[in-house]
C-alpha positions, 0 to 999 in steps of 0.5 A, spaced: 683 181 166 676 177 167 670 182 166 663 179 169 656 181 171 649 179 172 643 182 170 636 180 172 630 182 168 623 183 171 621 178 165 624 173 168 631 172 164 638 173 167 644 174 163 651 174 165 657 176 160 664 174 161 670 176 157 677 174 158 680 180 155 678 186 152 677 185 144 679 191 139 674 192 134 676 189 127 679 194 122 676 195 115 675 189 111 676 184 117 670 180 119 668 181 126 669 175 131 663 171 133 661 171 140 657 165 144 651 165 148 650 159 153 642 158 154 641 155 161 633 153 160 631 151 166 624 151 164 620 145 161 618 149 155 623 149 149 624 156 147 626 159 140 632 164 142 633 170 138 638 176 139 635 183 137 640 188 135 639 195 131 632 193 129 633 186 127 631 180 130 636 174 128 634 167 130 640 163 134 636 157 135 632 152 139 634 151 147 631 145 149 627 145 156 631 143 162 638 143 158 644 148 156 645 150 149 651 154 146 649 158 140 653 162 136 652 170 135 654 172 128 660 177 128 655 182 123 650 182 129 656 185 134 658 191 129 656 198 131 654 199 138 654 192 140 648 193 145 644 187 144 637 184 147 635 177 147 628 174 146 626 167 148 620 165 145 616 159 147 615 154 142 608 152 144 606 159 147 605 166 146 609 169 152 616 173 149 621 174 155 626 180 153 632 182 156 635 189 157 640 191 152 647 189 154 654 190 151 657 184 148 663 185 144 666 180 139 669 174 143 665 174 149 661 169 152 654 170 154 650 166 159 642 167 158 638 163 164 631 162 163 628 160 170 623 154 171 617 159 172 618 162 164 613 156 162 607 159 158 
């Protein structure tokens, strides 16, 4: 079964999540599977990408302007409620677009689209 949806946020970020199957939670000592986010940065600005989960802000990497970049979301971030937000911080600017909370399960692939008008 394939699950996909798209959220459009007022801050100008779009997120979609796709999973090919429902993933069971890892038991006791088993590590959580990683998930991935592909950042489609349609802006001219390079962006630092963060995932926000459980009060933590974890930097995933940099997304170069006008390119797609795939980044790993560490499995430990997906523990608990598995609701996350993504933050895109322009490397040369002070705007901080943040997505709404979305569910991400271990093994999911998420696409974060930064539109051309997201430049600082």
